Backbone as CSV, one residue per row, in Angstrom:
resi,resn,N_x,N_y,N_z,CA_x,CA_y,CA_z,C_x,C_y,C_z
1,GLN,109.624,43.203,-124.013,108.311,43.698,-123.642,108.242,43.937,-122.143
2,VAL,107.279,44.760,-121.761,107.048,45.073,-120.353,105.587,44.782,-120.030
3,GLN,105.358,44.116,-118.924,104.002,43.929,-118.412,103.819,44.830,-117.194
4,LEU,102.710,45.552,-117.178,102.447,46.522,-116.122,101.155,46.174,-115.398
5,VAL,101.180,46.279,-114.082,99.988,46.023,-113.279,99.809,47.178,-112.298
6,GLU,98.681,47.884,-112.422,98.375,48.972,-111.506,97.581,48.445,-110.315
7,SER,97.754,49.109,-109.187,96.980,48.777,-107.993,96.891,50.011,-107.109
8,GLY,96.010,49.941,-106.114,95.910,51.024,-105.142,94.701,51.924,-105.317
9,GLY,93.929,51.705,-106.358,92.739,52.520,-106.546,91.664,52.181,-105.544
10,GLY,90.601,52.999,-105.549,89.502,52.752,-104.641,88.625,53.970,-104.494
11,LEU,87.775,53.925,-103.481,86.862,55.024,-103.173,87.438,55.846,-102.022
12,VAL,87.497,57.149,-102.195,88.039,58.030,-101.168,87.196,59.296,-101.119
13,GLN,87.113,59.894,-99.959,86.359,61.138,-99.807,87.171,62.327,-100.320
14,PRO,86.508,63.379,-100.735,87.239,64.591,-101.136,88.191,65.042,-100.023
15,GLY,89.393,65.434,-100.437,90.421,65.815,-99.486,91.293,64.671,-99.029
16,GLY,90.910,63.462,-99.377,91.659,62.285,-98.968,92.859,62.000,-99.862
17,SER,93.512,60.872,-99.561,94.730,60.490,-100.279,94.667,59.033,-100.713
18,LEU,95.363,58.747,-101.788,95.587,57.387,-102.254,96.984,57.306,-102.831
19,ARG,97.558,56.111,-102.783,98.822,55.885,-103.472,98.636,54.749,-104.468
20,LEU,98.844,55.073,-105.728,98.778,54.071,-106.785,100.165,53.489,-107.022
21,SER,100.183,52.216,-107.377,101.429,51.539,-107.723,101.332,50.979,-109.129
22,CYS,102.448,50.996,-109.819,102.557,50.409,-111.149,103.752,49.463,-111.098
23,ALA,103.466,48.177,-111.051,104.516,47.171,-110.957,104.820,46.622,-112.336
24,ALA,106.109,46.542,-112.663,106.526,46.119,-113.997,107.293,44.805,-113.940
25,SER,107.188,44.055,-115.018,107.968,42.827,-115.164,108.244,42.596,-116.643
26,GLY,109.245,41.784,-116.914,109.471,41.357,-118.283,110.595,42.038,-119.020
27,SER,111.108,43.130,-118.507,112.199,43.805,-119.198,112.973,44.636,-118.198
28,ILE,113.946,45.373,-118.677,114.766,46.172,-117.772,114.021,47.469,-117.467
29,PHE,113.421,47.488,-116.310,112.516,48.567,-115.919,113.185,49.930,-115.958
30,SER,114.441,50.004,-115.540,115.114,51.289,-115.413,115.321,51.982,-116.757
31,ARG,115.134,51.277,-117.849,115.314,51.863,-119.177,114.079,52.589,-119.685
32,TYR,112.979,52.500,-118.936,111.719,53.069,-119.388,111.337,54.309,-118.599
33,ALA,110.915,55.348,-119.315,110.160,56.411,-118.664,108.770,55.852,-118.386
34,ILE,108.187,56.270,-117.287,106.858,55.792,-116.898,105.929,56.983,-116.741
35,ALA,104.756,56.847,-117.307,103.756,57.919,-117.211,102.467,57.377,-116.620
36,TRP,101.797,58.225,-115.881,100.430,57.937,-115.428,99.466,58.775,-116.264
37,TYR,98.441,58.114,-116.761,97.356,58.765,-117.481,96.055,58.472,-116.731
38,ARG,95.047,59.231,-117.043,93.731,58.939,-116.496,92.660,59.239,-117.542
39,GLN,91.551,58.530,-117.385,90.429,58.729,-118.298,89.145,58.699,-117.491
40,GLY,88.499,59.868,-117.406,87.204,59.956,-116.758,86.095,59.522,-117.686
41,SER,84.939,59.251,-117.137,83.802,58.803,-117.930,83.440,59.849,-118.979
42,GLY,83.417,59.450,-120.237,83.086,60.354,-121.318,84.166,61.350,-121.680
43,LYS,85.352,61.150,-121.138,86.441,62.090,-121.402,87.584,61.401,-122.128
44,GLN,88.452,62.217,-122.697,89.641,61.671,-123.339,90.689,61.315,-122.282
45,ARG,91.526,60.364,-122.618,92.618,60.009,-121.729,93.610,61.173,-121.691
46,GLU,94.072,61.512,-120.484,94.975,62.647,-120.330,96.190,62.259,-119.497
47,LEU,97.301,62.908,-119.797,98.533,62.686,-119.059,98.424,63.347,-117.685
48,VAL,98.785,62.609,-116.665,98.776,63.130,-115.299,100.192,63.472,-114.839
49,ALA,101.108,62.549,-115.010,102.485,62.750,-114.546,103.391,61.787,-115.289
50,ARG,104.654,62.173,-115.397,105.653,61.324,-116.046,106.945,61.414,-115.265
51,ILE,107.662,60.295,-115.200,108.987,60.286,-114.588,109.947,59.631,-115.560
52,THR,111.072,60.294,-115.789,112.036,59.801,-116.766,112.944,58.739,-116.150
53,THR,113.841,58.206,-116.977,114.783,57.210,-116.479,115.736,57.814,-115.456
54,SER,115.938,59.120,-115.520,116.795,59.795,-114.531,115.994,60.420,-113.400
55,SER,114.707,60.021,-113.309,113.811,60.445,-112.223,113.422,61.906,-112.265
56,THR,113.481,62.511,-113.440,112.912,63.847,-113.604,111.413,63.700,-113.796
57,SER,110.647,64.486,-113.062,109.189,64.334,-113.115,108.519,65.598,-113.653
58,THR,107.405,65.384,-114.336,106.565,66.478,-114.822,105.114,66.143,-114.499
59,TYR,104.291,67.186,-114.405,102.910,67.020,-113.978,101.960,67.862,-114.819
60,ALA,100.752,67.387,-114.941,99.695,68.213,-115.499,99.391,69.345,-114.525
61,ASP,99.000,70.490,-115.068,98.708,71.641,-114.211,97.631,71.326,-113.178
62,SER,96.703,70.473,-113.550,95.566,70.181,-112.675,95.955,69.398,-111.423
63,VAL,97.145,68.790,-111.416,97.542,67.982,-110.256,98.803,68.489,-109.581
64,LYS,99.421,69.522,-110.127,100.650,70.065,-109.528,100.411,70.470,-108.081
65,GLY,101.343,70.079,-107.234,101.229,70.400,-105.820,100.390,69.424,-105.023
66,ARG,99.680,68.532,-105.719,98.841,67.543,-105.028,99.329,66.108,-105.265
67,PHE,99.856,65.840,-106.449,100.300,64.492,-106.810,101.818,64.464,-106.874
68,THR,102.381,63.319,-106.531,103.818,63.113,-106.624,104.089,61.753,-107.247
69,ILE,104.900,61.751,-108.305,105.300,60.507,-108.950,106.715,60.162,-108.502
70,SER,106.957,58.883,-108.276,108.294,58.440,-107.875,108.510,57.031,-108.409
71,ARG,109.774,56.624,-108.436,110.070,55.282,-108.914,111.081,54.615,-108.010
72,ASP,110.965,53.302,-107.906,111.901,52.471,-107.158,112.351,51.384,-108.127
73,ASN,113.493,51.599,-108.761,113.960,50.657,-109.778,114.301,49.294,-109.175
74,ALA,114.692,49.254,-107.923,114.996,47.982,-107.270,113.741,47.118,-107.136
75,LYS,112.588,47.777,-107.036,111.312,47.053,-106.912,110.528,47.038,-108.221
76,ASN,111.110,47.608,-109.274,110.423,47.690,-110.571,109.029,48.303,-110.427
77,THR,108.943,49.371,-109.668,107.638,49.954,-109.356,107.692,51.479,-109.430
78,VAL,106.631,52.037,-109.970,106.420,53.487,-109.951,105.183,53.770,-109.123
79,TYR,105.250,54.833,-108.364,104.144,55.207,-107.478,103.561,56.552,-107.892
80,LEU,102.299,56.725,-107.610,101.656,58.025,-107.761,100.946,58.324,-106.444
81,GLN,101.547,59.209,-105.668,100.929,59.637,-104.418,99.971,60.765,-104.722
82,MET,98.718,60.583,-104.363,97.677,61.557,-104.679,97.082,62.088,-103.378
83,ASN,97.269,63.376,-103.152,96.751,64.034,-101.950,95.702,65.078,-102.332
84,SER,94.947,65.514,-101.354,93.926,66.544,-101.567,93.050,66.215,-102.761
85,LEU,92.583,64.997,-102.800,91.814,64.532,-103.958,90.492,65.280,-104.086
86,LYS,90.107,65.477,-105.341,88.882,66.197,-105.680,87.972,65.271,-106.494
87,PRO,86.690,65.549,-106.507,85.778,64.719,-107.315,86.196,64.646,-108.781
88,GLU,86.775,65.729,-109.288,87.197,65.723,-110.687,88.414,64.853,-110.949
89,ASP,89.021,64.312,-109.906,90.108,63.346,-110.086,89.573,61.934,-110.347
90,THR,88.276,61.762,-110.245,87.674,60.457,-110.491,87.938,60.006,-111.920
91,ALA,88.517,58.828,-112.060,88.885,58.318,-113.386,89.486,56.926,-113.235
92,VAL,89.678,56.265,-114.362,90.531,55.090,-114.395,91.951,55.585,-114.655
93,TYR,92.871,55.147,-113.824,94.262,55.567,-113.930,95.085,54.435,-114.540
94,TYR,95.867,54.801,-115.556,96.689,53.840,-116.273,98.154,54.238,-116.173
95,CYS,99.037,53.268,-116.117,100.450,53.591,-116.273,100.925,53.090,-117.631
96,LYS,101.934,53.775,-118.135,102.480,53.474,-119.447,103.988,53.498,-119.362
97,ALA,104.617,52.480,-119.903,106.064,52.440,-120.017,106.445,52.917,-121.412
98,GLU,107.372,53.860,-121.478,107.725,54.493,-122.735,109.197,54.258,-123.057
99,SER,109.461,53.872,-124.303,110.845,53.722,-124.737,110.894,53.934,-126.238
100,LEU,112.105,53.973,-126.780,112.266,54.175,-128.212,111.765,52.981,-129.016
101,VAL,111.692,51.817,-128.392,111.278,50.615,-129.130,109.805,50.310,-128.956
102,GLY,109.130,51.051,-128.091,107.703,50.815,-127.943,107.149,51.274,-126.615
103,ASP,105.828,51.397,-126.555,105.125,51.791,-125.347,104.227,50.643,-124.903
104,TYR,104.050,50.523,-123.588,103.234,49.452,-123.027,102.313,50.029,-121.967
105,TRP,101.074,49.543,-121.958,100.060,50.034,-121.035,99.664,48.954,-120.033
106,GLY,99.292,49.409,-118.849,98.654,48.534,-117.888,97.159,48.504,-118.109
107,GLN,96.451,47.751,-117.255,95.019,47.549,-117.446,94.174,48.620,-116.757
108,GLY,94.787,49.402,-115.890,94.093,50.497,-115.228,93.565,50.137,-113.854
109,THR,93.396,51.169,-113.025,92.804,51.014,-111.708,91.845,52.190,-111.481
110,GLN,90.672,51.886,-110.940,89.639,52.909,-110.771,89.891,53.714,-109.503
111,VAL,89.812,55.031,-109.647,89.848,55.949,-108.502,88.541,56.737,-108.507
112,THR,87.841,56.674,-107.399,86.579,57.402,-107.266,86.661,58.304,-106.041
113,VAL,86.451,59.595,-106.265,86.495,60.572,-105.182,85.067,61.086,-104.978
114,SER,84.492,60.701,-103.862,83.096,61.031,-103.622,82.795,60.970,-102.135
115,SER,81.874,61.812,-101.712,81.432,61.777,-100.318,80.192,60.895,-100.179
């Protein structure tokens, strides 16, 4: 099993930046693809970005060019660098560890983009 803890959320003004972290423990981190999802109030949870075990990354169209996902296997951590934030990026952000034997979710971190 994998335990995931997100951090780095908060309140930021439009155009600002935040870096989210997803720290993992409990299993061999490098064997998992990691994805960031978000869920805004009254909305469905949506995929934001994913990074594979070989560090190939993909992004939702809405965040391409603004968000960057990366991983540091030595620190068992995945990051989501978010730049040029918009009010519509406001959501709870979750990370998910994905493998053939199962998926694991973190508890989420709130990101609020507002002036």
